[in-house]
C-alpha positions as CSV (number, residue, x, y, z in Angstrom):
1,M,-17.8,82.2,80.1
2,T,-14.9,83.8,77.8
3,S,-12.7,81.6,75.7
4,Q,-9.7,82.7,77.7
5,A,-11.6,81.6,80.9
6,A,-12.5,78.4,79.0
7,D,-9.1,77.5,78.5
8,G,-8.0,77.8,81.8
9,P,-5.3,80.1,84.1
10,E,-2.5,78.4,82.3
11,T,-3.5,80.3,79.0
12,V,-3.7,83.5,80.6
13,V,0.0,83.2,81.7
14,A,1.1,82.0,78.5
15,S,-0.6,84.6,76.6
16,R,1.6,87.2,78.8
17,R,5.1,85.4,77.7
18,S,6.4,84.9,74.5
19,K,8.5,81.5,75.5
20,I,8.3,78.5,78.0
21,T,11.0,77.6,80.2
22,P,13.5,74.8,78.5
23,E,12.4,72.4,81.0
24,R,8.9,72.5,80.2
25,E,9.6,72.5,76.6
26,Q,11.5,69.3,77.1
27,E,8.4,67.8,78.6
28,F,6.4,68.5,75.8
29,F,9.2,66.9,73.4
30,D,9.4,64.1,75.3
31,A,5.9,63.4,75.4
32,A,5.6,63.8,71.4
33,L,8.3,61.5,71.1
34,E,7.1,58.9,73.6
35,Q,3.3,58.7,72.3
36,M,4.7,58.9,68.6
37,R,6.8,55.5,69.4
38,A,3.8,54.0,71.0
39,C,1.1,54.6,68.7
40,G,2.6,56.1,65.6
41,Y,2.8,59.8,64.0
42,D,-0.7,59.5,62.3
43,A,-2.3,58.8,65.8
44,L,-0.1,61.4,67.7
45,T,-2.2,64.4,68.5
46,M,-1.9,67.8,70.1
47,E,-4.8,67.0,72.3
48,G,-2.8,63.7,73.5
49,I,0.4,65.9,74.1
50,A,-1.6,68.8,76.1
51,A,-3.4,66.1,78.1
52,S,-0.2,63.9,79.1
53,T,1.6,67.3,79.9
54,R,-1.5,69.0,81.8
55,C,-1.3,72.0,79.6
56,S,-3.8,73.4,77.2
57,K,-3.9,73.1,73.6
58,S,-3.3,76.8,72.9
59,T,-0.2,76.7,74.7
60,L,1.0,74.0,72.0
61,Y,-0.4,75.9,69.2
62,R,1.2,78.9,70.4
63,Q,4.6,77.9,70.3
64,W,4.3,75.2,67.5
65,K,1.6,76.3,64.8
66,T,1.4,72.5,63.6
67,K,1.9,69.0,64.8
68,P,4.8,68.5,62.0
69,Q,6.5,71.7,63.5
70,L,6.4,70.4,67.1
71,V,7.6,67.0,66.2
72,A,10.6,68.4,64.2
73,A,11.4,70.3,67.3
74,A,11.5,67.5,69.4
75,L,13.7,65.8,67.0
76,R,15.9,68.2,67.0
77,A,16.1,68.9,70.7
78,N,16.7,65.2,71.3
79,R,19.6,65.2,68.8
80,C,22.2,62.7,70.6
81,P,25.3,61.7,68.3
82,R,25.6,58.2,69.1
83,F,29.2,57.6,67.9
84,G,30.7,61.0,69.2
85,G,34.0,60.2,70.8
86,I,34.8,56.7,69.5
87,D,38.3,56.3,68.7
88,T,39.8,53.0,69.5
89,G,42.9,53.6,67.2
90,S,41.8,51.2,64.6
91,L,38.8,51.4,62.0
92,A,37.6,47.7,62.8
93,G,37.6,48.8,66.5
94,D,35.7,52.0,65.8
95,L,33.0,50.0,64.0
96,R,32.5,47.6,66.6
97,A,32.0,50.4,69.0
98,A,29.8,52.2,66.7
99,A,27.7,48.7,66.3
100,R,27.5,48.6,70.2
101,A,26.6,52.3,70.6
102,A,23.8,51.6,67.9
103,G,22.7,48.4,69.5
104,A,22.3,50.0,72.8
105,C,19.5,52.5,71.5
106,S,18.2,50.6,68.3
107,D,14.7,49.8,70.0
108,D,13.8,53.5,70.6
109,D,15.4,54.4,66.9
110,A,13.5,51.7,64.9
111,K,10.1,52.6,67.0
112,L,10.7,56.3,65.9
113,L,11.5,55.8,62.4
114,Q,8.6,53.2,61.9
115,A,6.3,55.8,63.6
116,L,7.4,58.4,61.2
117,G,7.0,56.3,58.1
118,Q,5.1,57.7,55.2
119,A,4.8,61.2,57.0
120,V,8.7,61.7,56.7
121,M,8.4,61.4,52.8
122,Q,5.5,63.8,52.5
123,D,6.6,66.4,54.9
124,E,9.9,68.1,54.0
125,E,10.4,69.6,57.4
126,L,10.4,66.4,59.2
127,Q,12.6,65.0,56.9
128,Y,15.2,67.5,57.4
129,A,14.7,67.3,61.3
130,L,14.8,63.5,60.9
131,R,18.2,64.0,59.2
132,D,19.6,66.5,61.8
133,A,18.6,64.4,64.6
134,L,19.4,61.1,63.9
135,I,21.2,60.8,60.5
136,E,23.8,63.5,60.0
137,P,25.5,63.2,63.6
138,D,26.0,59.6,63.1
139,L,27.0,60.2,59.4
140,G,29.6,62.6,60.3
141,S,31.2,60.5,63.0
142,L,31.4,57.3,60.6
143,Q,33.2,59.6,57.9
144,E,35.6,60.9,60.3
145,M,36.5,57.1,61.5
146,I,36.9,56.6,57.8
147,R,39.2,59.5,57.4
148,R,41.5,58.6,60.3
149,A,41.8,55.2,59.0
150,V,42.8,56.4,55.6
151,D,45.3,58.9,57.4
152,R,46.8,56.0,59.3
153,G,47.2,54.0,56.1
154,E,44.8,51.1,57.3
155,I,42.9,51.6,54.0
156,A,43.2,53.1,50.8
157,A,41.1,56.6,50.4
158,D,39.6,55.1,47.1
159,H,38.6,51.4,48.5
160,P,35.2,51.0,46.7
161,A,33.3,49.7,50.1
162,L,34.2,52.8,52.0
163,E,31.5,54.9,50.7
164,F,29.0,52.1,51.6
165,V,29.8,51.6,55.2
166,P,27.2,54.5,56.9
167,A,24.6,52.8,54.6
168,Q,25.2,49.5,55.4
169,L,25.6,49.9,59.5
170,L,22.8,52.4,60.0
171,G,20.6,50.6,57.6
172,M,20.8,47.3,59.4
173,I,18.9,49.2,62.3
174,R,15.9,49.7,60.1
175,V,16.0,46.5,58.1
176,R,16.1,44.0,60.9
177,P,13.0,44.8,62.5
178,V,11.3,44.4,59.1
179,L,13.1,41.2,57.8
180,E,13.2,39.3,61.3
181,G,10.6,41.2,63.7
182,R,13.5,42.0,66.0
183,N,15.6,44.7,67.0
184,A,19.1,45.1,65.8
185,D,20.8,44.7,69.1
186,A,24.4,45.4,70.1
187,D,25.3,41.6,69.6
188,Y,23.7,41.6,66.1
189,L,25.4,44.6,64.9
190,V,28.6,43.5,66.2
191,R,28.4,40.3,64.3
192,Y,27.3,41.9,61.2
193,V,30.5,44.3,61.5
194,E,32.7,41.2,62.3
195,V,31.3,38.8,59.1
196,A,30.2,41.1,56.6
197,L,31.5,44.9,56.9
198,L,35.1,44.1,57.9
199,P,35.7,41.6,55.2
200,A,34.1,43.8,52.6
201,L,36.6,46.7,53.6
202,G,39.8,43.9,53.6
203,L,40.0,44.1,57.3
204,S,40.4,41.2,59.4
205,E,38.1,40.3,62.6
206,A,41.4,40.3,64.7
207,T,42.0,44.0,63.7
């Protein structure tokens, strides 16, 4: 039996085309992220993704040469700004809304960050993909909230706490599971905003 025949009919079809459909590509991405959240990055394999999506390994390797390349592509494809469109008219209101939005998906985000773990520190491509997918969109939105607040005169542009807002809010999503074994859900993050972040900014809870 030839190697082509051993790989099955899908390999023959794949060899005749340079691209897979966007829908099929998303299936691969969803499978990679789901399996990574469930078992971690190190346990994730191209074989496992192929089995769950009913394709040959050669299909995956033809499109993405390595596991890190596939994971990086999956992260970027699932880029979803959580804070986009938030504009309540006040910085306090924006931060509360951002806290609720972050809490709504903190479970998936925390699992993804924990799954990537040390791999992110060792692979530059994964670092860039993670920042592009989960960090930069939210960072940009938070900076825009702050810019609007400064323009409205709510807070001084040189307030020393402003630069720490993104690190404080986004950092809690990562830290609570480690410290308490629980996700930073919406209620927790809103309380954090009201009792820690707003006072640090000189804003009242009633703002």
